[in-house]
PyMOL Python script that loads the backbone (N, CA, C, O; Angstrom):
from pymol import cmd

cmd.read_pdbstr("""\
ATOM      1  N   MET A   1      35.375 -13.616  -1.550  1.00  0.00           N
ATOM      2  CA  MET A   1      35.269 -11.649  -2.372  1.00  0.00           C
ATOM      3  C   MET A   1      33.935 -10.929  -2.603  1.00  0.00           C
ATOM      4  O   MET A   1      32.870 -11.313  -3.087  1.00  0.00           O
ATOM      5  N   ILE A   2      34.192 -10.197  -2.287  1.00  0.00           N
ATOM      6  CA  ILE A   2      32.698  -8.940  -2.068  1.00  0.00           C
ATOM      7  C   ILE A   2      32.433  -8.825  -3.377  1.00  0.00           C
ATOM      8  O   ILE A   2      33.495  -8.885  -3.996  1.00  0.00           O
ATOM      9  N   ALA A   3      31.345  -8.665  -4.215  1.00  0.00           N
ATOM     10  CA  ALA A   3      31.033  -8.142  -5.271  1.00  0.00           C
ATOM     11  C   ALA A   3      30.302  -7.083  -5.264  1.00  0.00           C
ATOM     12  O   ALA A   3      29.342  -6.942  -4.506  1.00  0.00           O
ATOM     13  N   GLN A   4      30.889  -5.773  -6.565  1.00  0.00           N
ATOM     14  CA  GLN A   4      30.621  -4.450  -6.351  1.00  0.00           C
ATOM     15  C   GLN A   4      29.561  -4.440  -7.246  1.00  0.00           C
ATOM     16  O   GLN A   4      29.504  -5.370  -8.050  1.00  0.00           O
ATOM     17  N   SER A   5      28.564  -3.429  -7.275  1.00  0.00           N
ATOM     18  CA  SER A   5      27.624  -2.802  -8.089  1.00  0.00           C
ATOM     19  C   SER A   5      28.160  -2.190  -8.891  1.00  0.00           C
ATOM     20  O   SER A   5      29.191  -1.617  -8.538  1.00  0.00           O
ATOM     21  N   SER A   6      27.726  -2.053 -10.220  1.00  0.00           N
ATOM     22  CA  SER A   6      28.507  -0.789 -10.479  1.00  0.00           C
ATOM     23  C   SER A   6      27.823   0.620 -10.319  1.00  0.00           C
ATOM     24  O   SER A   6      28.226   1.782 -10.264  1.00  0.00           O
ATOM     25  N   LEU A   7      26.562  -0.035 -10.267  1.00  0.00           N
ATOM     26  CA  LEU A   7      25.413   1.103  -9.352  1.00  0.00           C
ATOM     27  C   LEU A   7      24.961   1.001  -7.949  1.00  0.00           C
ATOM     28  O   LEU A   7      24.653  -0.086  -7.459  1.00  0.00           O
ATOM     29  N   SER A   8      24.909   2.260  -7.206  1.00  0.00           N
ATOM     30  CA  SER A   8      24.521   2.262  -5.736  1.00  0.00           C
ATOM     31  C   SER A   8      23.358   2.122  -6.054  1.00  0.00           C
ATOM     32  O   SER A   8      22.940   2.310  -7.197  1.00  0.00           O
ATOM     33  N   SER A   9      22.481   1.674  -4.816  1.00  0.00           N
ATOM     34  CA  SER A   9      21.096   1.014  -4.575  1.00  0.00           C
ATOM     35  C   SER A   9      20.232   2.671  -5.041  1.00  0.00           C
ATOM     36  O   SER A   9      19.042   2.685  -5.355  1.00  0.00           O
ATOM     37  N   TYR A  10      20.718   3.386  -5.018  1.00  0.00           N
ATOM     38  CA  TYR A  10      19.983   4.470  -4.955  1.00  0.00           C
ATOM     39  C   TYR A  10      19.550   4.425  -6.427  1.00  0.00           C
ATOM     40  O   TYR A  10      18.384   4.315  -6.807  1.00  0.00           O
ATOM     41  N   ASN A  11      20.998   4.558  -7.465  1.00  0.00           N
ATOM     42  CA  ASN A  11      20.768   5.150  -8.599  1.00  0.00           C
ATOM     43  C   ASN A  11      19.825   3.729  -8.814  1.00  0.00           C
ATOM     44  O   ASN A  11      18.676   4.023  -9.143  1.00  0.00           O
ATOM     45  N   LYS A  12      20.012   2.578  -8.723  1.00  0.00           N
ATOM     46  CA  LYS A  12      18.884   1.478  -9.450  1.00  0.00           C
ATOM     47  C   LYS A  12      17.581   1.788  -9.123  1.00  0.00           C
ATOM     48  O   LYS A  12      16.759   2.011 -10.013  1.00  0.00           O
ATOM     49  N   THR A  13      17.308   1.828  -8.015  1.00  0.00           N
ATOM     50  CA  THR A  13      15.821   2.474  -7.814  1.00  0.00           C
ATOM     51  C   THR A  13      15.282   3.472  -8.532  1.00  0.00           C
ATOM     52  O   THR A  13      14.135   3.379  -8.969  1.00  0.00           O
ATOM     53  N   ILE A  14      16.067   4.567  -8.739  1.00  0.00           N
ATOM     54  CA  ILE A  14      15.855   5.445  -9.703  1.00  0.00           C
ATOM     55  C   ILE A  14      15.829   5.054 -11.262  1.00  0.00           C
ATOM     56  O   ILE A  14      15.310   5.658 -12.200  1.00  0.00           O
ATOM     57  N   HIS A  15      16.443   4.034 -11.244  1.00  0.00           N
ATOM     58  CA  HIS A  15      16.620   3.614 -12.605  1.00  0.00           C
ATOM     59  C   HIS A  15      15.288   2.758 -13.055  1.00  0.00           C
ATOM     60  O   HIS A  15      15.109   2.508 -14.247  1.00  0.00           O
ATOM     61  N   PHE A  16      14.328   2.305 -12.004  1.00  0.00           N
ATOM     62  CA  PHE A  16      13.452   0.888 -12.298  1.00  0.00           C
ATOM     63  C   PHE A  16      12.643   1.982 -12.117  1.00  0.00           C
ATOM     64  O   PHE A  16      11.885   1.669 -13.034  1.00  0.00           O
ATOM     65  N   ARG A  17      12.078   3.198 -11.623  1.00  0.00           N
ATOM     66  CA  ARG A  17      10.982   4.213 -11.246  1.00  0.00           C
ATOM     67  C   ARG A  17      10.808   4.970 -12.230  1.00  0.00           C
ATOM     68  O   ARG A  17       9.787   5.617 -12.464  1.00  0.00           O
ATOM     69  N   ARG A  18      12.148   4.921 -13.096  1.00  0.00           N
ATOM     70  CA  ARG A  18      11.620   5.936 -14.469  1.00  0.00           C
ATOM     71  C   ARG A  18      10.438   5.243 -15.421  1.00  0.00           C
ATOM     72  O   ARG A  18      10.589   4.262 -16.149  1.00  0.00           O
ATOM     73  N   GLY A  19       9.349   5.939 -15.241  1.00  0.00           N
ATOM     74  CA  GLY A  19       8.572   6.035 -16.085  1.00  0.00           C
ATOM     75  C   GLY A  19       8.615   5.802 -17.597  1.00  0.00           C
ATOM     76  O   GLY A  19       7.919   5.046 -18.275  1.00  0.00           O
ATOM     77  N   LYS A  20       9.558   6.597 -17.949  1.00  0.00           N
ATOM     78  CA  LYS A  20       9.398   7.321 -19.414  1.00  0.00           C
ATOM     79  C   LYS A  20      11.075   7.424 -20.279  1.00  0.00           C
ATOM     80  O   LYS A  20      11.872   8.180 -19.723  1.00  0.00           O
ATOM     81  N   PRO A  21      11.421   6.926 -21.169  1.00  0.00           N
ATOM     82  CA  PRO A  21      12.997   7.244 -21.483  1.00  0.00           C
ATOM     83  C   PRO A  21      12.816   8.726 -21.867  1.00  0.00           C
ATOM     84  O   PRO A  21      12.022   9.581 -22.260  1.00  0.00           O
ATOM     85  N   GLY A  22      14.029   8.471 -21.506  1.00  0.00           N
ATOM     86  CA  GLY A  22      14.563  10.370 -20.712  1.00  0.00           C
ATOM     87  C   GLY A  22      13.913  11.192 -20.018  1.00  0.00           C
ATOM     88  O   GLY A  22      14.025  12.407 -20.180  1.00  0.00           O
ATOM     89  N   GLN A  23      13.205  10.700 -19.221  1.00  0.00           N
ATOM     90  CA  GLN A  23      12.356  11.138 -18.210  1.00  0.00           C
ATOM     91  C   GLN A  23      13.941  11.413 -17.118  1.00  0.00           C
ATOM     92  O   GLN A  23      14.964  10.740 -17.237  1.00  0.00           O
ATOM     93  N   ARG A  24      13.800  12.235 -16.396  1.00  0.00           N
ATOM     94  CA  ARG A  24      14.815  12.868 -15.325  1.00  0.00           C
ATOM     95  C   ARG A  24      14.867  12.865 -14.523  1.00  0.00           C
ATOM     96  O   ARG A  24      13.822  13.490 -14.341  1.00  0.00           O
ATOM     97  N   GLU A  25      15.377  12.610 -13.142  1.00  0.00           N
ATOM     98  CA  GLU A  25      15.586  12.228 -11.850  1.00  0.00           C
ATOM     99  C   GLU A  25      14.857  13.828 -11.265  1.00  0.00           C
ATOM    100  O   GLU A  25      14.368  13.743 -10.139  1.00  0.00           O
ATOM    101  N   SER A  26      14.795  14.762 -11.719  1.00  0.00           N
ATOM    102  CA  SER A  26      13.941  15.616 -10.969  1.00  0.00           C
ATOM    103  C   SER A  26      12.791  15.773 -11.748  1.00  0.00           C
ATOM    104  O   SER A  26      12.313  16.907 -11.711  1.00  0.00           O
ATOM    105  N   ASP A  27      12.089  14.772 -12.594  1.00  0.00           N
ATOM    106  CA  ASP A  27      10.749  14.628 -13.237  1.00  0.00           C
ATOM    107  C   ASP A  27      10.082  13.660 -11.693  1.00  0.00           C
ATOM    108  O   ASP A  27       9.022  13.891 -11.111  1.00  0.00           O
ATOM    109  N   LEU A  28      11.447  12.230 -11.240  1.00  0.00           N
ATOM    110  CA  LEU A  28      10.398  11.852 -10.238  1.00  0.00           C
ATOM    111  C   LEU A  28       9.458  12.490  -8.992  1.00  0.00           C
ATOM    112  O   LEU A  28       9.386  13.679  -8.680  1.00  0.00           O
ATOM    113  N   ASN A  29       8.853  11.502  -8.456  1.00  0.00           N
ATOM    114  CA  ASN A  29       7.790  12.127  -7.494  1.00  0.00           C
ATOM    115  C   ASN A  29       8.682  10.820  -6.774  1.00  0.00           C
ATOM    116  O   ASN A  29       8.875   9.620  -6.972  1.00  0.00           O
ATOM    117  N   HIS A  30       9.073  11.873  -5.830  1.00  0.00           N
ATOM    118  CA  HIS A  30       9.517  11.296  -4.529  1.00  0.00           C
ATOM    119  C   HIS A  30       8.223  11.096  -3.152  1.00  0.00           C
ATOM    120  O   HIS A  30       7.248  11.793  -2.871  1.00  0.00           O
ATOM    121  N   LYS A  31       8.835   9.684  -2.459  1.00  0.00           N
ATOM    122  CA  LYS A  31       7.339   9.562  -1.299  1.00  0.00           C
ATOM    123  C   LYS A  31       8.031   9.170  -0.148  1.00  0.00           C
ATOM    124  O   LYS A  31       9.165   8.757   0.094  1.00  0.00           O
ATOM    125  N   PHE A  32       7.342   9.340   0.286  1.00  0.00           N
ATOM    126  CA  PHE A  32       7.789   8.819   2.283  1.00  0.00           C
ATOM    127  C   PHE A  32       6.691   8.649   2.684  1.00  0.00           C
ATOM    128  O   PHE A  32       5.729   9.003   2.002  1.00  0.00           O
ATOM    129  N   MET A  33       6.546   8.097   3.824  1.00  0.00           N
ATOM    130  CA  MET A  33       5.731   7.516   5.333  1.00  0.00           C
ATOM    131  C   MET A  33       6.586   8.420   6.085  1.00  0.00           C
ATOM    132  O   MET A  33       7.797   8.640   6.089  1.00  0.00           O
ATOM    133  N   GLN A  34       5.353   8.979   6.866  1.00  0.00           N
ATOM    134  CA  GLN A  34       5.562   9.046   8.523  1.00  0.00           C
ATOM    135  C   GLN A  34       4.423   8.832   9.256  1.00  0.00           C
ATOM    136  O   GLN A  34       3.242   9.069   9.002  1.00  0.00           O
ATOM    137  N   THR A  35       5.191   8.143  10.596  1.00  0.00           N
ATOM    138  CA  THR A  35       3.428   7.316  11.494  1.00  0.00           C
ATOM    139  C   THR A  35       4.147   8.850  12.327  1.00  0.00           C
ATOM    140  O   THR A  35       5.164   9.538  12.413  1.00  0.00           O
ATOM    141  N   ILE A  36       2.407   8.672  12.918  1.00  0.00           N
ATOM    142  CA  ILE A  36       2.793  10.212  14.179  1.00  0.00           C
ATOM    143  C   ILE A  36       1.668   9.254  14.686  1.00  0.00           C
ATOM    144  O   ILE A  36       1.030   8.417  14.047  1.00  0.00           O
ATOM    145  N   GLY A  37       1.581   9.680  16.307  1.00  0.00           N
ATOM    146  CA  GLY A  37       1.192   9.461  17.819  1.00  0.00           C
ATOM    147  C   GLY A  37      -0.395   9.508  17.679  1.00  0.00           C
ATOM    148  O   GLY A  37      -0.473  10.556  17.038  1.00  0.00           O
ATOM    149  N   ASP A  38      -1.323   9.212  17.794  1.00  0.00           N
ATOM    150  CA  ASP A  38      -2.633  10.125  17.836  1.00  0.00           C
ATOM    151  C   ASP A  38      -2.634  11.070  18.674  1.00  0.00           C
ATOM    152  O   ASP A  38      -3.611  11.731  18.322  1.00  0.00           O
ATOM    153  N   GLU A  39      -2.096  11.675  19.727  1.00  0.00           N
ATOM    154  CA  GLU A  39      -2.086  13.289  20.011  1.00  0.00           C
ATOM    155  C   GLU A  39      -1.508  14.121  18.946  1.00  0.00           C
ATOM    156  O   GLU A  39      -1.908  15.245  18.640  1.00  0.00           O
ATOM    157  N   MET A  40      -0.482  13.445  18.377  1.00  0.00           N
ATOM    158  CA  MET A  40      -0.143  14.590  17.266  1.00  0.00           C
ATOM    159  C   MET A  40      -0.705  14.806  15.833  1.00  0.00           C
ATOM    160  O   MET A  40      -0.637  15.871  15.218  1.00  0.00           O
ATOM    161  N   PHE A  41      -1.385  13.421  15.293  1.00  0.00           N
ATOM    162  CA  PHE A  41      -2.698  13.560  14.606  1.00  0.00           C
ATOM    163  C   PHE A  41      -3.901  13.991  15.029  1.00  0.00           C
ATOM    164  O   PHE A  41      -4.729  14.205  14.143  1.00  0.00           O
ATOM    165  N   GLU A  42      -4.352  14.253  16.614  1.00  0.00           N
ATOM    166  CA  GLU A  42      -5.427  15.083  16.603  1.00  0.00           C
ATOM    167  C   GLU A  42      -4.900  16.337  16.837  1.00  0.00           C
ATOM    168  O   GLU A  42      -5.828  17.124  16.648  1.00  0.00           O
ATOM    169  N   GLU A  43      -4.114  16.812  17.082  1.00  0.00           N
ATOM    170  CA  GLU A  43      -3.520  18.669  16.567  1.00  0.00           C
ATOM    171  C   GLU A  43      -3.528  18.361  15.645  1.00  0.00           C
ATOM    172  O   GLU A  43      -4.585  17.731  15.694  1.00  0.00           O
ATOM    173  N   LEU A  44      -3.032  18.188  14.199  1.00  0.00           N
ATOM    174  CA  LEU A  44      -3.139  18.237  13.252  1.00  0.00           C
ATOM    175  C   LEU A  44      -4.282  18.521  12.778  1.00  0.00           C
ATOM    176  O   LEU A  44      -4.582  19.666  12.439  1.00  0.00           O
ATOM    177  N   GLU A  45      -5.197  17.349  12.677  1.00  0.00           N
ATOM    178  CA  GLU A  45      -6.310  17.415  12.709  1.00  0.00           C
ATOM    179  C   GLU A  45      -7.533  18.505  12.897  1.00  0.00           C
ATOM    180  O   GLU A  45      -8.641  18.643  12.379  1.00  0.00           O
ATOM    181  N   LYS A  46      -6.844  19.146  13.809  1.00  0.00           N
ATOM    182  CA  LYS A  46      -7.423  20.920  14.431  1.00  0.00           C
ATOM    183  C   LYS A  46      -7.375  21.399  14.048  1.00  0.00           C
ATOM    184  O   LYS A  46      -8.404  22.029  13.804  1.00  0.00           O
ATOM    185  N   ILE A  47      -5.863  21.884  13.312  1.00  0.00           N
ATOM    186  CA  ILE A  47      -5.561  22.757  12.915  1.00  0.00           C
ATOM    187  C   ILE A  47      -6.029  22.958  10.958  1.00  0.00           C
ATOM    188  O   ILE A  47      -6.283  23.958  10.286  1.00  0.00           O
ATOM    189  N   ALA A  48      -5.960  21.479  10.616  1.00  0.00           N
ATOM    190  CA  ALA A  48      -6.892  21.134   9.573  1.00  0.00           C
ATOM    191  C   ALA A  48      -7.788  21.691   9.002  1.00  0.00           C
ATOM    192  O   ALA A  48      -7.867  22.327   7.951  1.00  0.00           O
ATOM    193  N   THR A  49      -9.043  21.172  10.421  1.00  0.00           N
ATOM    194  CA  THR A  49     -10.493  21.557  10.357  1.00  0.00           C
ATOM    195  C   THR A  49     -10.524  22.871  10.342  1.00  0.00           C
ATOM    196  O   THR A  49     -11.329  23.282   9.507  1.00  0.00           O
ATOM    197  N   GLU A  50      -9.851  23.893  11.058  1.00  0.00           N
ATOM    198  CA  GLU A  50      -9.589  25.101  11.183  1.00  0.00           C
ATOM    199  C   GLU A  50      -9.179  25.687  10.034  1.00  0.00           C
ATOM    200  O   GLU A  50      -9.085  26.912  10.111  1.00  0.00           O
ATOM    201  N   LYS A  51      -8.967  25.310   9.232  1.00  0.00           N
ATOM    202  CA  LYS A  51      -8.056  24.883   7.472  1.00  0.00           C
ATOM    203  C   LYS A  51      -9.315  25.232   6.821  1.00  0.00           C
ATOM    204  O   LYS A  51      -9.721  26.052   5.997  1.00  0.00           O
ATOM    205  N   GLY A  52      -9.636  24.549   7.324  1.00  0.00           N
ATOM    206  CA  GLY A  52     -10.928  23.407   5.490  1.00  0.00           C
ATOM    207  C   GLY A  52      -9.934  22.897   4.839  1.00  0.00           C
ATOM    208  O   GLY A  52      -9.549  23.418   3.792  1.00  0.00           O
ATOM    209  N   ILE A  53      -9.608  22.275   5.129  1.00  0.00           N
ATOM    210  CA  ILE A  53      -8.781  21.441   4.273  1.00  0.00           C
ATOM    211  C   ILE A  53      -8.419  20.033   5.043  1.00  0.00           C
ATOM    212  O   ILE A  53      -8.607  20.024   6.259  1.00  0.00           O
ATOM    213  N   ARG A  54      -7.828  18.646   4.314  1.00  0.00           N
ATOM    214  CA  ARG A  54      -7.516  17.323   5.090  1.00  0.00           C
ATOM    215  C   ARG A  54      -6.174  17.405   5.338  1.00  0.00           C
ATOM    216  O   ARG A  54      -5.315  18.145   4.858  1.00  0.00           O
ATOM    217  N   VAL A  55      -6.135  16.766   5.941  1.00  0.00           N
ATOM    218  CA  VAL A  55      -5.138  16.260   7.431  1.00  0.00           C
ATOM    219  C   VAL A  55      -3.334  16.431   6.093  1.00  0.00           C
ATOM    220  O   VAL A  55      -2.271  17.031   5.933  1.00  0.00           O
ATOM    221  N   GLN A  56      -4.206  15.410   5.557  1.00  0.00           N
ATOM    222  CA  GLN A  56      -2.579  15.136   4.071  1.00  0.00           C
ATOM    223  C   GLN A  56      -2.420  16.628   3.114  1.00  0.00           C
ATOM    224  O   GLN A  56      -1.460  17.056   2.473  1.00  0.00           O
ATOM    225  N   THR A  57      -3.800  17.186   3.334  1.00  0.00           N
ATOM    226  CA  THR A  57      -3.573  18.453   2.387  1.00  0.00           C
ATOM    227  C   THR A  57      -2.671  19.193   3.362  1.00  0.00           C
ATOM    228  O   THR A  57      -1.562  19.572   2.986  1.00  0.00           O
ATOM    229  N   LEU A  58      -3.003  19.362   4.313  1.00  0.00           N
ATOM    230  CA  LEU A  58      -2.013  20.568   5.767  1.00  0.00           C
ATOM    231  C   LEU A  58      -0.578  19.782   5.527  1.00  0.00           C
ATOM    232  O   LEU A  58       0.488  20.394   5.588  1.00  0.00           O
ATOM    233  N   LEU A  59      -0.636  18.691   5.312  1.00  0.00           N
ATOM    234  CA  LEU A  59       1.104  18.339   5.506  1.00  0.00           C
ATOM    235  C   LEU A  59       1.691  18.433   4.098  1.00  0.00           C
ATOM    236  O   LEU A  59       2.915  18.426   3.969  1.00  0.00           O
ATOM    237  N   ARG A  60       1.029  18.504   3.227  1.00  0.00           N
ATOM    238  CA  ARG A  60       1.940  18.508   1.891  1.00  0.00           C
ATOM    239  C   ARG A  60       1.798  20.141   1.546  1.00  0.00           C
ATOM    240  O   ARG A  60       2.650  20.468   0.719  1.00  0.00           O
ATOM    241  N   ALA A  61       1.123  21.016   1.878  1.00  0.00           N
ATOM    242  CA  ALA A  61       1.017  22.634   1.655  1.00  0.00           C
ATOM    243  C   ALA A  61       1.444  23.730   2.252  1.00  0.00           C
ATOM    244  O   ALA A  61       1.600  24.861   1.792  1.00  0.00           O
ATOM    245  N   VAL A  62       1.715  23.086   3.878  1.00  0.00           N
ATOM    246  CA  VAL A  62       2.166  23.385   4.511  1.00  0.00           C
ATOM    247  C   VAL A  62       3.348  22.962   5.730  1.00  0.00           C
ATOM    248  O   VAL A  62       4.562  23.130   5.618  1.00  0.00           O
ATOM    249  N   ILE A  63       2.918  22.609   6.435  1.00  0.00           N
ATOM    250  CA  ILE A  63       3.971  22.102   6.747  1.00  0.00           C
ATOM    251  C   ILE A  63       5.319  21.179   6.416  1.00  0.00           C
ATOM    252  O   ILE A  63       6.410  21.419   6.933  1.00  0.00           O
ATOM    253  N   ILE A  64       5.070  20.018   5.415  1.00  0.00           N
ATOM    254  CA  ILE A  64       6.529  20.337   4.404  1.00  0.00           C
ATOM    255  C   ILE A  64       7.420  21.097   3.993  1.00  0.00           C
ATOM    256  O   ILE A  64       8.637  21.139   4.173  1.00  0.00           O
ATOM    257  N   PRO A  65       6.381  21.971   3.164  1.00  0.00           N
ATOM    258  CA  PRO A  65       7.391  23.287   2.504  1.00  0.00           C
ATOM    259  C   PRO A  65       7.839  23.659   3.840  1.00  0.00           C
ATOM    260  O   PRO A  65       8.726  22.845   4.098  1.00  0.00           O
ATOM    261  N   GLU A  66       7.733  24.277   4.609  1.00  0.00           N
ATOM    262  CA  GLU A  66       7.694  25.254   5.833  1.00  0.00           C
ATOM    263  C   GLU A  66       9.370  24.144   6.052  1.00  0.00           C
ATOM    264  O   GLU A  66      10.414  24.669   5.664  1.00  0.00           O
ATOM    265  N   TRP A  67       9.433  22.818   6.614  1.00  0.00           N
ATOM    266  CA  TRP A  67      10.355  22.326   7.425  1.00  0.00           C
ATOM    267  C   TRP A  67      11.556  22.162   6.280  1.00  0.00           C
ATOM    268  O   TRP A  67      12.729  21.787   6.266  1.00  0.00           O
ATOM    269  N   VAL A  68      10.656  22.623   5.407  1.00  0.00           N
ATOM    270  CA  VAL A  68      12.562  22.082   4.071  1.00  0.00           C
ATOM    271  C   VAL A  68      12.854  23.444   4.036  1.00  0.00           C
ATOM    272  O   VAL A  68      14.076  23.584   4.085  1.00  0.00           O
ATOM    273  N   GLN A  69      12.059  24.885   3.949  1.00  0.00           N
ATOM    274  CA  GLN A  69      12.153  26.310   4.155  1.00  0.00           C
ATOM    275  C   GLN A  69      13.476  26.171   5.322  1.00  0.00           C
ATOM    276  O   GLN A  69      14.638  26.427   5.005  1.00  0.00           O
ATOM    277  N   ARG A  70      13.084  25.738   6.652  1.00  0.00           N
ATOM    278  CA  ARG A  70      14.017  26.367   7.569  1.00  0.00           C
ATOM    279  C   ARG A  70      15.290  25.052   7.545  1.00  0.00           C
ATOM    280  O   ARG A  70      16.375  25.383   8.024  1.00  0.00           O
ATOM    281  N   LYS A  71      15.172  23.750   7.056  1.00  0.00           N
ATOM    282  CA  LYS A  71      16.352  23.176   6.758  1.00  0.00           C
ATOM    283  C   LYS A  71      17.098  23.497   6.056  1.00  0.00           C
ATOM    284  O   LYS A  71      18.310  23.356   6.215  1.00  0.00           O
ATOM    285  N   ARG A  72      16.505  24.053   5.024  1.00  0.00           N
ATOM    286  CA  ARG A  72      17.845  25.038   4.274  1.00  0.00           C
ATOM    287  C   ARG A  72      18.566  25.897   4.127  1.00  0.00           C
ATOM    288  O   ARG A  72      19.542  26.159   3.424  1.00  0.00           O
ATOM    289  N   LEU A  73      17.335  26.851   5.731  1.00  0.00           N
ATOM    290  CA  LEU A  73      18.517  28.064   5.944  1.00  0.00           C
ATOM    291  C   LEU A  73      18.850  27.627   7.471  1.00  0.00           C
ATOM    292  O   LEU A  73      19.428  28.440   8.192  1.00  0.00           O
ATOM    293  N   SER A  74      18.581  26.671   7.843  1.00  0.00           N
ATOM    294  CA  SER A  74      19.628  26.163   8.822  1.00  0.00           C
ATOM    295  C   SER A  74      20.892  25.785   8.147  1.00  0.00           C
ATOM    296  O   SER A  74      21.922  26.204   8.674  1.00  0.00           O
ATOM    297  N   LYS A  75      21.018  24.908   6.837  1.00  0.00           N
ATOM    298  CA  LYS A  75      22.586  24.281   6.692  1.00  0.00           C
ATOM    299  C   LYS A  75      22.845  25.696   5.634  1.00  0.00           C
ATOM    300  O   LYS A  75      24.037  25.914   5.413  1.00  0.00           O
ATOM    301  N   ASN A  76      21.805  26.707   4.941  1.00  0.00           N
ATOM    302  CA  ASN A  76      23.116  27.731   4.448  1.00  0.00           C
ATOM    303  C   ASN A  76      23.519  29.156   5.675  1.00  0.00           C
ATOM    304  O   ASN A  76      24.223  30.133   5.418  1.00  0.00           O
ATOM    305  N   SER A  77      23.032  28.944   6.589  1.00  0.00           N
ATOM    306  CA  SER A  77      23.187  29.741   8.058  1.00  0.00           C
ATOM    307  C   SER A  77      24.880  29.014   8.594  1.00  0.00           C
ATOM    308  O   SER A  77      25.890  29.680   8.822  1.00  0.00           O
ATOM    309  N   ARG A  78      24.738  27.424   8.688  1.00  0.00           N
ATOM    310  CA  ARG A  78      25.962  26.583   8.964  1.00  0.00           C
ATOM    311  C   ARG A  78      27.303  26.688   8.490  1.00  0.00           C
ATOM    312  O   ARG A  78      28.451  26.535   8.907  1.00  0.00           O
ATOM    313  N   LEU A  79      26.553  27.086   7.203  1.00  0.00           N
ATOM    314  CA  LEU A  79      27.804  26.825   5.650  1.00  0.00           C
ATOM    315  C   LEU A  79      28.201  28.573   5.977  1.00  0.00           C
ATOM    316  O   LEU A  79      29.375  28.887   5.782  1.00  0.00           O
ATOM    317  N   ASN A  80      27.518  29.343   6.319  1.00  0.00           N
ATOM    318  CA  ASN A  80      27.997  30.816   6.051  1.00  0.00           C
ATOM    319  C   ASN A  80      27.830  31.261   7.276  1.00  0.00           C
ATOM    320  O   ASN A  80      26.717  31.786   7.266  1.00  0.00           O
ATOM    321  N   PRO A  81      28.457  31.394   8.719  1.00  0.00           N
ATOM    322  CA  PRO A  81      28.849  31.968   9.955  1.00  0.00           C
ATOM    323  C   PRO A  81      29.090  33.058  10.032  1.00  0.00           C
ATOM    324  O   PRO A  81      29.499  33.555  11.082  1.00  0.00           O
ATOM    325  N   THR A  82      28.790  34.131   8.295  1.00  0.00           N
ATOM    326  CA  THR A  82      29.034  35.295   8.758  1.00  0.00           C
ATOM    327  C   THR A  82      28.030  35.623   8.375  1.00  0.00           C
ATOM    328  O   THR A  82      28.147  36.845   8.459  1.00  0.00           O
ATOM    329  N   LYS A  83      26.634  35.358   7.820  1.00  0.00           N
ATOM    330  CA  LYS A  83      25.790  35.926   7.670  1.00  0.00           C
ATOM    331  C   LYS A  83      24.797  35.090   9.279  1.00  0.00           C
ATOM    332  O   LYS A  83      25.048  34.053   9.892  1.00  0.00           O
ATOM    333  N   SER A  84      23.610  36.190   9.487  1.00  0.00           N
ATOM    334  CA  SER A  84      23.207  36.212  10.555  1.00  0.00           C
ATOM    335  C   SER A  84      22.304  35.109  10.579  1.00  0.00           C
ATOM    336  O   SER A  84      21.717  35.098   9.497  1.00  0.00           O
ATOM    337  N   SER A  85      21.906  34.139  11.338  1.00  0.00           N
ATOM    338  CA  SER A  85      20.743  33.130  10.930  1.00  0.00           C
ATOM    339  C   SER A  85      19.200  34.023  11.535  1.00  0.00           C
ATOM    340  O   SER A  85      18.237  33.293  11.768  1.00  0.00           O
ATOM    341  N   ASP A  86      19.096  34.934  11.672  1.00  0.00           N
ATOM    342  CA  ASP A  86      17.950  35.821  12.394  1.00  0.00           C
ATOM    343  C   ASP A  86      17.440  36.249  10.411  1.00  0.00           C
ATOM    344  O   ASP A  86      17.401  37.360   9.884  1.00  0.00           O
ATOM    345  N   VAL A  87      17.218  35.251   9.956  1.00  0.00           N
ATOM    346  CA  VAL A  87      16.370  35.851   8.280  1.00  0.00           C
ATOM    347  C   VAL A  87      15.542  36.141   8.326  1.00  0.00           C
ATOM    348  O   VAL A  87      14.816  35.614   9.169  1.00  0.00           O
ATOM    349  N   LYS A  88      14.893  37.403   7.299  1.00  0.00           N
ATOM    350  CA  LYS A  88      13.615  37.557   7.319  1.00  0.00           C
ATOM    351  C   LYS A  88      13.250  37.610   6.428  1.00  0.00           C
ATOM    352  O   LYS A  88      12.039  37.758   6.265  1.00  0.00           O
TER     353      LYS A  88
END
""", "prot")
cmd.dss("prot")
cmd.show_as("cartoon", "prot")
cmd.util.cbc("prot")
cmd.orient("prot")
């Protein structure tokens, strides 16, 4: 017999991560870790130096938001094929 939990493992994580009673899921800080090779880090470091910022700031302020926006646009164009994928 396999025991099943009433909460998914994701929901359990949210439950334990809540810092204050009544805090909503959207209030939580979502974190992730990414490993990149030396060559890619050097490229990111070069771009960050040109902008006068650190690599971490470049990732947070530029790269991740652009990636999320592209993913949303890509997802939207697949959901609605009548719209052009060339969004300006």
